[in-house]
NUTORBA-573616 format. One line per field, with one value per residue (C-alpha): chain; x, y, z. Coordinates in steps of 0.5 Angstrom, whole numbers. Layout:
N
c <- [A, ...]
u <- [X, ...]
v <- [Y, ...]
w <- [Z, ...]
//
This chain:
124
c <- [A, A, A, A, A, A, A, A, A, A, A, A, A, A, A, A, A, A, A, A, A, A, A, A, A, A, A, A, A, A, A, A, A, A, A, A, A, A, A, A, A, A, A, A, A, A, A, A, A, A, A, A, A, A, A, A, A, A, A, A, A, A, A, A, A, A, A, A, A, A, A, A, A, A, A, A, A, A, A, A, A, A, A, A, A, A, A, A, A, A, A, A, A, A, A, A, A, A, A, A, A, A, A, A, A, A, A, A, A, A, A, A, A, A, A, A, A, A, A, A, A, A, A, A]
u <- [-79, -73, -70, -67, -66, -64, -62, -63, -62, -64, -68, -76, -81, -88, -89, -94, -88, -83, -87, -87, -79, -75, -70, -64, -66, -69, -63, -63, -70, -71, -66, -70, -77, -81, -84, -90, -92, -91, -95, -101, -104, -100, -95, -101, -105, -99, -94, -86, -80, -72, -68, -60, -55, -55, -63, -68, -73, -81, -83, -88, -95, -93, -88, -93, -95, -88, -85, -91, -89, -82, -83, -88, -83, -77, -74, -72, -76, -73, -68, -71, -66, -69, -66, -70, -70, -74, -75, -78, -84, -86, -88, -82, -84, -81, -84, -81, -80, -76, -75, -71, -69, -62, -60, -54, -52, -57, -57, -61, -66, -67, -69, -76, -74, -70, -74, -68, -62, -61, -64, -71, -73, -80, -82, -88]
v <- [9, 13, 8, 14, 13, 17, 16, 22, 22, 27, 29, 28, 34, 35, 40, 44, 45, 46, 52, 56, 56, 61, 57, 59, 56, 49, 45, 46, 46, 39, 36, 38, 37, 32, 26, 27, 33, 28, 23, 27, 29, 35, 30, 26, 32, 36, 31, 30, 33, 32, 37, 37, 43, 45, 45, 40, 36, 35, 28, 25, 23, 16, 17, 19, 13, 10, 16, 16, 8, 10, 15, 11, 5, 10, 10, 17, 23, 28, 28, 22, 21, 17, 15, 15, 12, 15, 13, 17, 14, 15, 22, 24, 25, 22, 17, 14, 7, 5, 9, 7, 10, 12, 10, 14, 14, 18, 22, 20, 26, 23, 16, 15, 8, 3, -2, -5, -3, -2, 0, -1, -2, 0, -1, 2]
w <- [-6, -2, 3, 7, 14, 20, 27, 32, 40, 45, 51, 50, 51, 50, 44, 49, 54, 48, 45, 52, 53, 49, 44, 48, 54, 51, 52, 60, 61, 58, 62, 68, 65, 69, 66, 69, 65, 59, 62, 64, 57, 54, 50, 48, 45, 43, 40, 42, 40, 42, 44, 44, 46, 38, 37, 36, 32, 32, 32, 27, 30, 30, 35, 40, 43, 43, 47, 52, 53, 54, 59, 63, 63, 65, 72, 71, 73, 69, 63, 59, 53, 47, 41, 35, 28, 22, 15, 9, 6, -1, 0, 3, 10, 15, 20, 26, 26, 32, 39, 45, 51, 52, 59, 63, 70, 73, 79, 85, 84, 77, 79, 82, 83, 79, 75, 71, 67, 59, 53, 52, 45, 42, 35, 31]
//
């Protein structure tokens, strides 16, 4: 078995929304993307991805419930950033094993209300 592991970080977005955006605009748009869009069903149906200035990655289906939970708990209304740990299985496909929100100083526009600080870890 291959014990390959990787850690990724980026802003989370539902794939249904990501597919609508030109690639060159994705990094800017995801920072303004509201969490309600992810929670209203689009993310659960299409899955999620992480986007950074230098590109993005599609997350596997096991990340979907973890991303939904993180978005639901986040005090941020937009620009939710996640740190993901993925491990390769025996068939060499990567599966999300851990996910946590990465919190930074948010503007008042990003915060719905303060539900506490720190990073929240969610394990598969």
